[in-house]
C-alpha positions in Angstrom: 14.0 5.0 -2.7 11.2 2.5 -2.4 7.6 2.7 -2.0 4.8 0.4 -1.0 1.6 2.1 -1.1 -1.9 1.1 -0.8 -3.0 -1.5 0.1 -4.1 0.3 -2.2 -4.2 1.3 -0.1 -2.2 -0.8 -0.2 -4.3 -1.2 -1.8 -4.1 1.4 -1.8 -2.2 0.5 -0.5 -0.5 -1.5 1.7 -1.1 -0.3 4.0 -2.5 2.6 6.7 -2.4 5.0 9.3 0.4 7.0 9.8 3.6 6.0 8.1 5.8 3.9 10.0 9.7 4.1 10.1 12.1 1.3 9.3 15.1 1.0 12.1 18.1 1.4 10.6 19.6 -1.2 8.9 23.1 -2.9 9.7 25.7 -2.7 6.9 26.7 -6.3 6.3 29.9 -7.3 4.4 29.6 -7.7 0.8 29.7 -11.4 0.8 26.8 -11.5 3.0 24.8 -9.0 1.5 21.3 -10.1 0.7 20.4 -10.3 -3.3 19.1 -7.1 -5.0 17.1 -9.2 -7.8 14.2 -11.6 -7.5 15.3 -15.0 -7.2 14.4 -17.2 -10.1 11.0 -18.7 -10.4 9.7 -21.9 -12.4 8.2 -20.6 -15.6 4.2 -19.8 -15.9 2.3 -23.0 -16.5 -1.2 -22.0 -17.2 -2.7 -25.0 -18.8 -1.3 -27.1 -15.8 -1.3 -24.6 -13.0 -4.6 -23.1 -11.9 -3.0 -20.0 -9.8 -0.5 -19.3 -12.8 -3.7 -18.7 -15.2 -5.6 -16.3 -12.8 -2.4 -14.5 -12.7 -2.5 -13.8 -16.3 -6.0 -13.2 -16.2 -5.3 -10.7 -13.0 -2.6 -9.2 -15.2 -4.9 -9.0 -18.2 -7.8 -7.2 -16.3 -5.7 -4.6 -14.5 -4.1 -3.5 -18.1 -7.8 -2.0 -18.4 -7.7 -0.2 -14.9 -7.5 3.5 -15.5 -9.1 4.9 -12.0 -10.3 3.4 -9.0 -12.2 4.7 -6.0 -12.5 2.3 -3.1 -14.5 2.7 -0.1 -12.3 1.2 2.8 -12.0 0.2 6.4 -8.5 -0.6 7.9 -8.5 -2.5 11.1 -5.3 -2.4 13.2 -4.3 -5.1 15.8 -1.5 -4.9 18.1 -1.1 -8.1 19.4 1.1 -7.1 22.5 -1.5 -4.7 24.3 -4.2 -6.4 22.3 -5.5 -2.9 21.5 -7.5 -2.4 17.9 -7.9 0.9 15.9 -10.6 1.1 13.4 -10.4 4.1 10.1 -12.3 4.2 7.9 -12.4 6.1 4.6 -11.5 6.2 0.7 -8.7 5.5 -1.4 -8.4 7.1 -4.8 -6.0 5.9 -7.7 -5.2 7.1 -11.2 -3.0 5.5 -13.7 0.0 6.0 -13.8 1.3 7.0 -10.2 -1.3 9.5 -8.7 -3.2 8.4 -5.6 -5.2 9.6 -2.7 -6.3 8.6 0.9 -8.5 10.2 3.3 -9.2 8.4 6.5 -11.0 8.8 9.7 -10.7 7.4 13.1 -13.9 5.2 13.9 -13.7 6.5 18.0 -15.7 4.0 20.3 -17.2 6.8 22.4 -18.8 10.1 20.8 -16.5 12.7 19.7 -16.2 15.6 23.0 -17.3 18.9 21.8 -14.8 21.2 20.1 -12.2 17.7 19.6 -11.2 17.4 16.5 -11.4 13.9 14.6 -8.5 11.9 14.5 -7.6 11.6 10.8 -5.0 10.6 8.0 -4.5 12.2 4.9 -2.0 11.4 1.9 -1.7 12.9 -1.5 0.6 11.6 -4.1 0.7 14.3 -7.1 3.4 11.6 -9.1 6.1 14.0 -8.0 5.9 14.5 -4.8 3.8 12.9 -1.4 2.1 15.4 0.8 1.6 13.6 4.2 -0.8 15.5 6.5 0.5 15.6 9.9 -2.5 16.8 12.2 -1.0 16.8 15.8 1.9 19.2 14.7 -0.6 20.8 11.6 2.2 20.3 8.9 2.2 18.9 5.8 5.4 17.4 4.9 6.3 17.4 1.3 8.7 14.1 -0.1 10.1 14.2 -3.5 9.1 11.1 -5.3 11.9 9.2 -7.4 11.1 8.5 -11.2 9.1 4.7 -11.6 10.7 2.0 -13.5 9.7 2.0 -17.3 6.6 0.1 -17.9 5.8 0.4 -14.1 3.4 1.9 -12.0 5.9 3.0 -9.4 8.8 0.9 -8.0 8.8 -3.2 -6.8 6.1 -3.0 -4.4 2.4 -3.8 -3.8 0.7 -0.7 -5.2 2.4 -2.2 -8.9 1.9 -5.9 -7.4 -2.2 -4.9 -7.3 -2.3 -2.8 -10.7 0.5 -3.0 -13.2 3.0 -5.9 -12.0 3.2 -8.2 -14.4 2.5 -12.4 -13.4 5.8 -13.2 -14.0 7.3 -10.4 -12.2 5.1 -11.2 -9.0 6.0 -15.0 -9.3 9.5 -14.2 -9.0 9.5 -11.8 -5.9 6.6 -13.4 -4.0 5.6 -16.8 -2.9 2.0 -17.2 -4.1 -0.3 -19.5 -3.3 -3.6 -20.3 -4.3 -5.4 -21.4 -1.3 -9.2 -20.9 -1.5 -11.4 -20.2 -4.4 -15.3 -20.0 -4.6 -18.0 -18.4 -6.7 -17.2 -14.7 -5.4 -13.5 -14.7 -4.6 -9.8 -15.7 -5.2 -7.7 -15.9 -1.8 -4.2 -15.9 -2.5 -1.6 -16.5 0.1 1.7 -14.3 -0.4 5.0 -15.1 1.2 7.9 -12.2 0.8 11.0 -13.6 -1.0 13.5 -10.4 -0.2 14.9 -8.9 3.0 13.1 -5.3 1.8 9.5 -7.1 1.8 10.3 -9.4 5.0 11.1 -5.9 6.6 7.5 -4.5 6.1 5.4 -8.1 6.6 6.1 -11.7 7.2 3.1 -12.8 4.9 -0.5 -11.2 3.6 -3.7 -12.8 2.2 -4.7 -11.0 -0.9 -8.6 -11.5 -1.9 -9.5 -11.0 -5.4 -12.9 -10.3 -6.7 -13.9 -13.1 -9.2 -15.7 -11.1 -11.7 -13.2 -8.0 -12.0 -10.0 -9.5 -10.3 -10.3 -6.0 -8.3 -9.0 -6.1 -4.4 -11.9 -7.4 -2.1 -9.3 -7.7 1.1 -6.0 -7.6 1.9 -4.5 -8.7 5.2 -0.9 -8.9 6.1 0.9 -9.6 9.2 3.8 -7.1 10.3 7.5 -8.9 11.7 6.5 -7.7 15.0 3.2 -10.0 14.7 0.8 -7.0 14.5 -2.0 -7.5 12.0 -3.3 -4.5 9.5 -6.7 -5.8 7.2 -8.1 -3.5 4.6 -11.3 -4.3 4.0 -12.6 -2.5 0.4 -16.4 -3.7 0.3 -17.0 -1.2 -2.7 -14.3 -1.0 -5.5 -15.4 1.6 -8.3 -13.1 0.7 -11.7 -13.6 3.7 -14.2 -14.5 6.1 -12.0 -14.8 10.0 -12.8 -11.3 11.2 -11.8 -9.2 14.0 -13.4 -5.4 14.8 -12.8 -6.3 18.1 -11.2 -7.8 15.9 -8.3 -4.2 15.2 -7.0 -2.8 18.6 -7.5 -0.7 19.8 -4.6 -2.7 20.9 -1.9 -3.7 24.1 -0.2 -2.2 24.6 3.2 -4.9 25.2 5.9 -4.9 28.2 8.0 -2.5 27.5 11.0 -0.7 24.9 9.5 3.0 24.8 7.8 4.1 23.3 4.8 7.4 21.9 5.0 9.6 20.2 2.5 11.7 17.4 3.5 15.3 17.6 1.5 15.8 14.4 -0.6 18.2 12.0 1.3 17.6 13.9 4.6 14.5 11.2 5.6 16.6 8.8 7.4 18.1 11.1 9.9 14.5 12.8 10.5 12.6 10.0 11.0 10.3 11.2 8.1 10.9 8.1 5.5 8.2 7.9 3.6 6.8 4.3 3.7 7.0 1.5 1.7 3.8 0.2 3.6 1.2 2.5 4.8 0.4 1.3 8.4 -0.7 2.4 11.7 1.9 3.9 14.2 2.1 2.2 17.4 
């Protein structure tokens, strides 16, 4: 099973509110199955290609990252109903595979007395993913598969942001440097694989020119809806410890529910490749 985290959030990932469930995919004949390996890409040529030079520099800078705390705002736009929701919060990340995302909905009107705030919370311990479901007062526990050797996680945006090699990024995505100024680099991302195309049809990553850390991640879902992560403050080298990402205590009145491996699809609780708002 493959995971697309946060934008870190996707960044830290990816995206984003609740976990979006993917519909079952129709089984195709073997001759019609999509390729399981990335298509070949032209060799990197940093001496003559500006984007290649930036990708290699970005790869180098990301090898230095051990911990990150990002203060972020996520805006999701439903194009059908012309409705936008805004969540604010914090994403934390520690190599190689520890993460936490806490977001609270920004209400348009003052909260009614006694009404609890709408929030989201996810904790990745490296072995398990804890998904808070406030409506049901449940914490779902998903067992995670081990990452590939040398990767932060599977081939997804978390590894894309903080661990994927420049050559692998070129193979997996169609990348284009659309703009740069004294503050930022703007990179357009198009998916090459059917699995990635089920998550998004195009994206834009904005990197800070001094640190190569993400400033913004925007993507358009296959249905046309949009999600934008804005990260005005990203602290690399934050004082985080492994104990910050341990299994959470169950709040009073809540239940801890372990989701058996292999049963997520039938129960509608598949952990996301991309974190995004529920419809």
